[in-house]
C-alpha positions as CSV (number, residue, x, y, z in Angstrom):
1,X,-86.3,38.5,23.3
2,X,-86.8,42.2,23.4
3,X,-85.8,44.6,20.7
4,X,-83.3,46.2,23.1
5,X,-81.5,42.8,23.8
6,X,-81.4,42.1,20.0
7,X,-79.7,45.4,19.4
8,X,-77.1,44.7,22.2
9,X,-76.3,41.4,20.6
10,X,-75.8,42.9,17.2
11,X,-73.7,45.7,18.5
12,X,-71.5,43.2,20.4
13,X,-71.0,41.1,17.3
14,X,-70.1,44.1,15.2
15,X,-67.6,45.3,17.9
16,X,-66.0,41.8,18.0
17,X,-65.6,41.9,14.2
18,X,-64.1,45.3,14.3
19,X,-61.6,44.2,17.0
20,X,-60.6,41.2,14.9
21,X,-60.2,43.3,11.8
22,X,-58.1,45.9,13.7
23,X,-55.8,43.1,15.1
24,X,-55.2,41.4,11.8
25,X,-51.7,41.9,10.3
26,X,-51.8,43.2,6.8
27,X,-48.7,42.0,4.9
28,X,-47.2,44.7,2.8
29,X,-46.4,43.6,-0.7
30,X,-42.6,43.8,-1.5
31,X,-41.5,43.5,-5.1
32,X,-39.4,40.4,-5.9
33,X,-36.4,42.6,-7.0
34,X,-36.4,44.4,-3.6
35,X,-36.6,41.1,-1.7
36,X,-33.6,39.7,-3.6
37,X,-31.7,43.0,-3.0
38,X,-32.4,42.8,0.7
39,X,-31.3,39.2,0.8
40,X,-28.1,40.0,-0.9
41,X,-27.4,42.9,1.5
42,X,-28.1,40.6,4.5
43,X,-25.6,38.0,3.2
44,X,-23.0,40.7,2.6
45,X,-23.4,42.0,6.1
46,X,-23.2,38.5,7.6
47,X,-20.0,37.7,5.6
48,X,-18.5,41.1,6.6
49,X,-19.2,40.5,10.3
50,X,-17.8,37.0,10.1
51,X,-14.7,38.2,8.3
52,X,-14.2,41.0,10.8
53,X,-14.6,38.6,13.8
54,X,-12.1,36.2,12.2
55,X,-9.6,39.0,11.7
56,X,-10.0,40.1,15.3
57,X,-9.5,36.6,16.6
58,X,-6.5,36.0,14.2
59,X,-4.9,39.3,15.2
60,X,-5.5,39.3,19.0
61,X,-6.5,35.8,20.1
62,X,-4.8,33.1,18.1
63,X,-3.2,32.5,14.7
64,X,-2.6,29.5,12.5
65,X,1.0,28.5,11.5
66,X,2.6,25.8,9.4
67,X,5.8,24.0,10.6
68,X,8.6,24.4,8.1
69,X,11.6,22.2,8.7
70,X,12.7,19.5,11.1
71,X,14.1,21.6,14.0
72,X,11.4,20.6,16.4
73,X,11.3,16.8,15.6
74,X,9.9,14.7,17.2
75,X,7.5,17.0,18.9
76,X,6.5,18.8,15.6
77,X,6.9,17.5,12.1
78,X,7.4,19.4,8.8
79,X,4.1,20.7,7.3
80,X,2.0,20.2,10.4
81,X,-0.5,23.0,11.1
82,X,-0.7,24.6,14.6
83,X,-2.9,27.0,16.6
84,X,-0.9,29.6,18.4
85,X,-2.3,31.5,21.3
86,X,-1.5,35.2,21.2
87,X,-3.7,37.0,23.8
88,X,-2.5,37.2,27.5
89,X,0.6,35.0,27.0
90,X,3.4,35.1,29.5
91,X,6.6,33.1,28.5
92,X,7.3,30.1,30.6
93,X,10.0,27.4,30.6
94,X,9.0,24.4,28.5
95,X,6.6,26.3,26.3
96,X,6.8,25.9,22.5
97,X,6.6,29.4,21.0
98,X,6.6,31.2,17.6
99,X,8.9,34.2,17.4
100,X,10.8,36.5,15.0
101,X,14.6,35.9,15.2
102,X,16.7,39.1,15.3
103,X,18.7,38.0,12.2
104,X,15.6,37.5,10.1
105,X,12.7,39.4,11.6
106,X,10.6,38.8,8.5
107,X,10.3,35.1,9.2
108,X,9.0,33.1,12.2
109,X,10.8,30.3,14.1
110,X,9.3,27.6,16.3
111,X,11.4,26.6,19.4
112,X,11.0,25.6,23.0
113,X,11.8,28.0,25.9
114,X,14.6,26.6,28.0
115,X,15.2,29.5,30.3
116,X,13.6,32.8,31.2
117,X,14.5,36.2,32.5
118,X,17.0,36.0,35.5
119,X,17.8,32.3,35.0
120,X,21.3,31.1,34.3
121,X,22.1,28.3,31.8
122,X,25.1,26.4,30.6
123,X,25.5,23.2,28.4
124,X,28.1,20.6,29.3
125,X,30.0,20.0,26.1
126,X,31.1,16.6,27.4
127,X,27.7,15.1,28.4
128,X,25.4,17.4,26.4
129,X,23.4,18.0,29.6
130,X,21.6,21.3,30.0
131,X,22.2,22.9,33.4
132,X,19.8,25.5,34.7
133,X,19.9,27.8,37.8
134,X,16.4,29.3,38.1
135,X,16.0,32.9,39.0
136,X,16.2,33.3,42.8
137,X,17.7,29.9,43.3
138,X,21.3,29.0,44.3
139,X,21.0,25.4,43.0
140,X,21.9,24.1,39.6
141,X,19.6,21.4,38.1
142,X,20.1,19.2,35.1
143,X,17.0,19.5,32.9
144,X,15.1,16.3,32.2
145,X,14.4,16.6,28.5
146,X,12.5,13.5,27.3
147,X,11.2,15.5,24.3
148,X,14.5,15.9,22.5
149,X,15.4,13.8,19.5
150,X,19.0,13.3,20.5
151,X,21.5,15.2,22.7
152,X,23.8,17.8,21.2
153,X,27.3,18.6,22.4
154,X,27.2,22.0,20.7
155,X,26.9,24.6,23.5
156,X,27.3,27.8,21.5
157,X,26.8,30.8,23.8
158,X,25.4,28.6,26.6
159,X,28.7,27.7,28.1
160,X,29.7,27.4,31.8
161,X,31.9,30.5,31.6
162,X,29.9,32.4,29.1
163,X,30.0,35.6,31.1
164,X,32.4,37.3,33.6
165,X,30.7,35.7,36.7
166,X,31.7,32.2,35.7
167,X,28.1,31.2,36.6
168,X,26.8,30.4,33.2
169,X,24.9,32.6,30.8
170,X,22.5,35.1,32.5
171,X,19.2,35.5,30.7
172,X,18.6,39.2,30.3
173,X,15.5,41.2,31.4
174,X,12.6,40.6,29.0
175,X,14.4,37.8,27.2
176,X,14.2,34.0,26.9
177,X,16.6,31.3,25.8
178,X,15.2,28.9,23.2
179,X,16.3,25.6,21.6
180,X,14.8,23.2,19.1
181,X,13.9,19.7,20.2
182,X,16.0,18.4,17.3
183,X,19.2,19.8,18.9
184,X,21.6,18.7,16.1
185,X,19.5,20.4,13.4
186,X,18.3,23.6,15.0
187,X,19.2,27.3,14.7
188,X,18.4,28.7,18.1
189,X,19.6,30.7,21.0
190,X,23.0,28.9,21.1
191,X,23.9,30.9,18.0
192,X,24.5,34.6,18.6
193,X,26.7,35.5,15.6
194,X,26.6,35.8,11.8
195,X,23.6,35.7,9.5
196,X,21.9,32.9,11.5
197,X,22.0,34.7,14.8
198,X,19.1,34.1,17.2
199,X,20.7,34.6,20.7
200,X,18.4,35.5,23.5
201,X,14.9,36.2,22.3
202,X,13.2,39.4,23.4
203,X,9.6,38.9,24.6
204,X,8.4,41.6,22.2
205,X,9.4,39.4,19.2
206,X,7.3,36.4,20.5
207,X,4.2,35.9,18.4
208,X,2.6,33.4,20.8
209,X,2.5,30.0,22.4
210,X,1.8,26.9,20.3
211,X,-1.0,25.0,22.1
212,X,-2.8,22.7,19.6
213,X,-1.9,20.8,16.4
214,X,-4.9,20.5,14.1
215,X,-3.4,18.9,11.0
216,X,-2.8,16.2,9.9
217,X,-5.9,14.7,11.4
218,X,-4.0,11.7,12.7
219,X,-1.8,14.0,14.8
220,X,-4.5,16.2,16.3
221,X,-3.7,17.1,19.9
222,X,-2.4,19.5,22.5
223,X,1.3,20.5,22.3
224,X,3.4,20.2,25.5
């Protein structure tokens, strides 16, 4: 092998070694105290982000509530825990909702929507049947309510001649009419007087729709 070839081989080896050395990552030494501090800051940031996300979800998406009392038996029982959907909710007949009653806006009630804006309603005090004329319809229908605990003959403001038209109670714009499934033990829209007044519920006072029961474990399921 010529001297020229030997020099080329040596130069090539040195270049390869230089390339390898240049590509190597040199780990910077970080003191233990700084590493611990960085770890703590990282955890604080993670917790803050998680807390912020939870608050956004709780405020704008859904919230958790606890049932207090027997007014929605047998659908809901005392002390059960529920998820309530807040975002993009439009009230519909049959929905179970959480709302603030006008007589006690600092508390929340859970009831079922029986009638919505433009509907007419009356309750037959002889049969306890709930009669509904839906908005835009000329026909009365008797509601099939297999969810109620037992019928109630108390009609309250939902009487056949509750307004001047003689056509039952007209549900006002942006309002709903609600009742508890436990009709004989429920403070609801039938009462529109005194310190227990609920009356027609304005949509702005509705917190959201109950859609899922998560406690107790044996009762987990969708609410209908």
